[in-house]
C-alpha positions in Angstrom: 109.0 59.4 162.3 111.2 56.8 160.6 109.0 53.7 158.6 110.1 50.7 156.9 107.9 50.8 153.5 108.1 47.6 151.7 105.8 48.6 148.6 103.0 50.7 147.5 100.6 49.4 145.3 97.5 50.2 142.9 95.8 47.3 144.2 94.6 47.5 147.4 94.4 43.4 148.0 97.9 43.2 146.8 98.7 45.4 149.7 96.6 43.6 151.9 97.9 40.7 151.2 101.7 41.9 151.7 100.8 43.7 154.9 99.0 40.4 156.5 102.6 38.4 155.5 104.4 41.0 157.4 101.9 41.2 160.8 104.7 38.9 162.2 107.4 42.2 162.5 104.7 43.9 164.4 102.9 47.3 163.6 102.7 47.3 159.9 99.5 48.9 158.3 98.2 49.4 154.7 97.0 53.3 154.5 96.0 54.7 151.1 97.5 57.5 149.2 97.2 59.6 146.0 100.3 60.6 144.2 100.0 62.1 140.7 96.1 61.7 140.7 96.4 58.1 141.5 95.4 56.2 144.4 98.4 53.9 146.0 98.5 51.9 149.0 101.5 51.8 150.9 102.4 49.0 153.2 104.3 50.5 156.4 105.8 48.9 159.1 106.2 51.7 162.0 107.0 54.3 163.1 110.0 54.4 164.9 111.9 56.8 166.8 115.5 56.8 165.2 116.6 55.4 161.6 118.9 52.4 163.2 115.8 50.8 164.3 113.8 51.3 161.1 117.2 49.7 159.4 117.3 46.9 161.5 113.5 46.4 160.5 114.5 46.6 156.9 117.0 43.9 157.0 114.7 41.5 158.6 112.1 42.1 156.1 114.4 42.1 152.9 115.6 38.8 154.7 112.2 37.6 154.6 112.5 38.2 151.0 110.7 41.4 150.3 112.7 43.3 147.3 112.4 47.6 147.1 111.7 47.9 150.7 113.0 51.2 152.1 113.5 53.5 155.5 111.2 56.4 154.9 111.1 59.5 157.1 107.8 60.8 157.0 
């Protein structure tokens, strides 16, 4: 599966705020993960069946003003 990761934050409120702003793009969610002993909240859109679909949404999210978003294969 492919996802568009709009960001990863240590502050859940920041992640939730971005998730709310990006709801217009469809299936967006905030999920916790542990990296190097630290908790992060990932804001991701998807899943998509192929990379081209994910890249199309990535372009829309970047045009919306979210810098640093990326396509992730998970």
